[in-house]
N, C-alpha and C positions, 0 to 999 in steps of 0.2 A: 317317603312313599306311602300311599294309602294301601290298605290291605286289598281292597277291591281292584285297585290298579295292578297290584302284584299278581293277583289271580288271573286277570285278563292277560297280562304279559306271559305268565307261565303257560296259559292255554295256547297262546300264539307260538311260543317257543317249542311247545310239544309237537307242533306240526312239522318240525324239521327232524330229519333222521340222523344227521351227522353234524359235528362241529368241524369246520375246515381249518380253523386257526384260532389261536388265542394269544394275546400279548398285552403287556401294560403299555399304554400310550402316553401317560404322564404319571406323576407320583402316586395318584390315587385312583386312576381310571383304567379299567380292564376292558379290552375289546374282545367280543366273541364273534368270530366270523362264521356265518352259516352258509353263505354261498358267495359267488363272485360279486354280487351287488347288494348283499344284505349283511350288515353288521349292527350289533347291539352293544351299547357302551354302558358299563356299570361304573358310575362315579361314586366311589366309596369315601368321599370326604366326610370327616366326622361332623355330624350335625347338619350337613347339607347334601346328603346322599340322594341320588336319583338315577333313573335309567333313561337313556335317550337313543335315538336312531339317526344315523347319517351315513353318507358314503365313506368307505374306508379310505384312509390316507396315511401313508407311511409317516410315523412320528419322527421328529427331529432328533430326539435322544433315544438311544436303545438302552434297555434295562437288562442287567445280567446278574441280579441277586439270586440266591437259591430259590426263592419263590417263583421268579420269572422262568428259570430253567426248568423247574418241575412243572409249572403251569403249561409250558410249551410241550414238554415230553409226554405228559399224561392226558392233556385236554385236546391238543391239536389232533385232528383226524380221528377223534373218538366217536363212538356211536352213542346217540342219545337214547337211553332206555326210558327216562321219564323226566318231566320238569314239574315240580310241585311247590306249593306253599304249605309246608307242614304245620299242623296244629293251629292253623289260622293266624300264624305269627307273621311278623314283617321279615320274612325270609323267602328267598327263591333258591331252590335246591335242585341242581342237575344230578341225576344218576347216570353215570357214564361207563361205557366199556372202552378202555383205552385201546388204541390200535396195537400197542406193543404187548398187551396182556396175553397171558396163556391161560388155558382152561377157561374159567368164567370169572376172572377177577374184575370186580367193579369198584369204582371210586365215586365220591360225591364232590361236587364243587358247590359250596354254599355261600351265597351272598346275604349278609345280615345287615339290614337297615335299622340299626338299633341305637341311634344317637351317638353318644361319645364312644361306644364300643363297636361302631360300624366296622365290618371286616369282610374279607373274602378268605375262605378257608377250604383247603383240600383235605378230604377225610377218606380213610380206607373203609372197607366193609365192616370192620369191627368198631367203627366210630372213633378210631385213633387218628389224631391229627398228623397229616403228612407234612404240610407246610401252610403258612398263612401270610397274608399281606402284612398284618401287624401282629407282633407277639405281645401278649398281655400277661403281666405278672399278677401274683396274688395281692400285691400292694394296691393294685388298681381295680381289681374285680375278683369276686369269689370264683369266677370262671376263668381258669388259666388257659391261655391259648399259646401253646408251644408244641413243636414237633415231638412225636412219640408219646404224647399225653392224651388220654381219652377226653373227648370233647363232651362236656356236660350239657344237658339240654338247657335252653333258656327258661327262666321262671315264667309261669303263666302271666299273660298280660292282664293287668287289672285296671287299665285306663279306659277312657271312653271309646266305645266302638264307633267308627265313622259310619255315617249313613251311606248305604250302598247306592252308587250311581251307575246308570247304564252307560257303557262305552261301546259305541257302534264300531269305531275304527281305532284300535289301540295304537297301530303304527302311526296314524296321523297325530295322535296325542304325543307320542314319543318324539316325532319329528319337530313338533311345536316346542316340546321341552328343550330340544337342542337349539332351536332358533332363538328362543328367549334367553337361554343360558349363554349362548355364543355372543349375542348382541351385547348383553351386560358385561360379559368378560372382555369383549373387544374394546368397549368404551373404557373400562377400568385400566386394562393393560396399556392401551394407546395413551391414555392420560399420563400414566407413570413414565412411559418411555419418552413422550414428548417433553415432559418436565425435565427429565435427565438430559435430553439433548439440548434443551434450551439453556441449561446451566453451562454445558460444554461450549455451546455457541457463544454465549455471553462472555465466558472466560477468554475464548480465543479473540473475540471482537475487541475486548479491552486491551489485550496484548498488542493486537495490530494497531489499534488507535493510539497506543502509548509508545509505539516505536519512534525513535528519534528521527528527525528530519535530516536529510543529507546535507542541506545548507547549514544547519545548526552545528552538525558534527564537523563540517569543514571550518566553521568559525572557531569551534573549540580547538581544533588541531592547530590553527594559527595562534590562538590565545595562549595555549599551554607551551607551545614552542617559544613564543615571545617571553613568557614568564621564565622559562628555563634559561634563556640567554641573558635576561636581566639579572637573575640570581647569580649566574656565573660572573657577570661584570661587577656585582656588588657583594660578592661573597665575603670580602674582607671586613665589611661593616656589620654582618649578621652575628648576633650573640646567640649562645645556645638557649637562652631563655626567651628570646624574641618570639612574639606571636604574629607579628606583621612586619613587612618591609615597606617602608615609605621612601620612595626615591623618584627618579625620572626615567621615562622610557627613552628609546633611541631617537624619538622625535622631539625630545625636550619637554614632554608633557608629564606632569606629576602623576604618579601611580602608586596605589597601595596593593600589595600582594599578601593575602592571608597565607601564612606558612603552615605546613602540615605538622601534626603532632607526632612525637615519638620517632622522628627521623633526624639523624645527625646532620649537622650543618652542611658538610661537604657532599651529602647525598640528596639535598633538596632539589638541586637543578635536575638531577637524573629522574627524580620523582615526577617533575612536570614534563620532562621529555617522554617518559613512559605514558603519561596521560595523553600527550599529543599523539604518540604512536597508536595508542589504543583507539582514540577518536578517529584517526585517519583510516585504520583498518575497518572500523565499524561503518564509516562513510562509504568505504569501497565495497563493503559486502551487505550493507543494509537492504539493498533492493532484493538480494537473494533471500535474505531472511523474511522480508515482507512477502515476496512471491510464494515462498513455502508455507508461511502461516496463512496467507490468503487462500491458497489452494486447499489447505486443510479445512479452513473455515467453510469454503464452498462445498467440500466433501460432506461435512456434517450438515450443512444446510440442505443438500440433496437427500441425505438420509431422513432429515426432519420432514421434508416434503413427501418422501415415499411412505414414511410411517403415517403421516396424516391422511394419506390416500389408501392405506392398506385396507383390504376387504375382509381379512380373516386373521385369526390369532397365529396361525402357522406362518403367515407372511411376516407378521410383527416379530416373532421369535427368530426368524431367519435374518431380518434386518438388524435387530438389536437383541442378541442372545442374552438370556438371563445368566447371571454368574453361576458357575458350577463348582461343586466341592471337589470334583475330580482334579487331581494335581495337574494333569496335562492341560486341562482347560483353564487353569490359572496362568498358564504360560502367556507372557506378553512379549511383543516384539516392538522395538523402537522404530524399525525400518518400515513398518506397514501396519495395517489393521488385520487382526487375526480372527478367523471364524472356523467353526467345525461343522461340517455337513455330513451326516451319516458316518461319523468317525474319520472323515477325510479332512486334513488340514487345508484350509483355503486362505490365501494371503491376498490382500487388496492394497494396491498402491494409492496413496491419497494425493500425490502430486508427482511432478515429473522426476524429482530427485528420488522419491520412493519407488517409482516405476523402474528407474535405472537400477536401484538396489535389488529389486525383485529379479531382474534379469541376471544379475550377478549371483544371487543366492540359488537360483533355479538349477535343478539337475536335468540332465539330457532328456529324461522321459517324463518330467513333470509337464502338466498340461497348462499352456499359456493361452489367455484369451483377451480380446480387445474389441470394442465396437468399431465396425467398419466405417471408414471415411470421416470419422469425427474424433477430436481429442477425447480420450476417456481414461479411466483408471485401467491399469493392467491388473489382471487377476491370474493367480497362479494356484494350481491344485497339485498338492504333493501326491504322487501316485505310488511311490515305492515300487515301481515297475508292475503295478497291478492294472487290470482293466477297470476303468471307471464305470460305475452304473450310470445310465443315461439320466436318472433323476438327479444325480450329483452335478452333472454337467449343466442341466437345466437350471438348477437352483443357483449355481455359481454364475451362470450367464445373467440371471436376473439381478444378482448382486452387482455385476459389472454395469448394468444399465441403471439400476436405481442409484448407485453411488456416483454416476457420471453425469446424468442429465436430469433436469426437472420436468421438461416438456413431455406430455403424454404422447404416445404414438407407437409405431412399429419400428423396431431396430434390429439390425443384423449384427450378430456377434460372431466373429471368426475365432476359431480355436485350433491349436495344433500343439505338437510336442515342442518343448523348448529348443531342442536340437535343430529344429527347422526355422528358428527365428534368428535373423542376422541383425545385429545392432548397427545402425548407421551413425547417428550422432545424438548424444544424450539419450533420450528414451524413444527416439524415432527408430523404427525397425522395418525390415523387409521380411516376409515369411512366405513359405510355400507348403504344399501338402496339407492344406488346412480344410476344415469343414466349417459350415455356417449353421447357426441356429437362430431362428427368429424369436424375438422377445417382445411381448406386448406390455408396454408400461401404461398402467391405468391412471386415470386422472379425470378431472372435471371435463376436460375437452372431449374425452372418449365417452364417458358415461352419459353425458347430456345428449 
């Protein structure tokens, strides 16, 4: 950030009297909410820090580190005493009177745009650090940043001073900052997620394409059954060291059978009977395996299509969440696809078999949803008997649509508690006492 930009931003922020809310919206970005429609975002990424403005949107992940708890308790609902750029440095400093303070206790929230040591720091009136976004040790900088330690001033800036440029509308500049940043970020993240999905789709496609054909399996069944019978009829002439049996089949035709290694002579017939039985079972069930794999493949193709059409990063992270270090978010389920929305567990069935499993796993008060009048993924939200926020229901219903259909348009998603869903056959159900939410699936068909 340029110093003249920071001064214009500080001037603009000084026109507000209170901070309505404050929170971290991703690993390095802090949102300062000034009124219902006004939020400023401080991206404190090392080496790429900047400030932007956009409409507030609830983040997918909530942060509960000590810094976040103190940021909320001291900054939210505080009175703004002043906003300054001290010593002409690359710093914006809020002087605040916290709502919970007694007498005239004041604190400062300092955003430092200083390259590798970029930071957001909460400081008391004695310049002692309360908490910081990043803790910095003496091994990294002469200026230690840790709670209960006095914050030393930054050394005087000895670099080139930028030419001052007139900014007529700083909000317009900050909105443009956001648009440029979001477009670049959207392209980058979309590319990563599409690449990951392509690998998954390619892997599933190869598995589906390499599945054995029913007719070939039936031929194998007969062949191994015949081998077993021929072995039994000629067992007397097989030596323990033989690698092949050369004899005649029951039609009088000459046949050569390769004998398995490390199997005693009187078990060889059973070996071929087992191969015959295995091939018979595979022939019987291969269509089920193919249907399940094909439906999973279709599921991920739908995700791929939705990701390619996504209009913002929030939507991308909802469709294909990034891996989290939290233990609970490492949880995986074989029965379905697992998501977390605002700390609520959301399960999505990728095929009919998984839809059936979800119905079995569900508790009475879990919320179940399905697209009306067309085959779709079943979606289940674990409620733990809590009332679900409408935002969670809306996000889950979007998952239901995005993972079920490719075509853009308006869809109606019905949802109700699991106890009001009656299973008919397989994953076919009847349900009552339901509500409906309309979901708009974007795509080329709509945007053009």
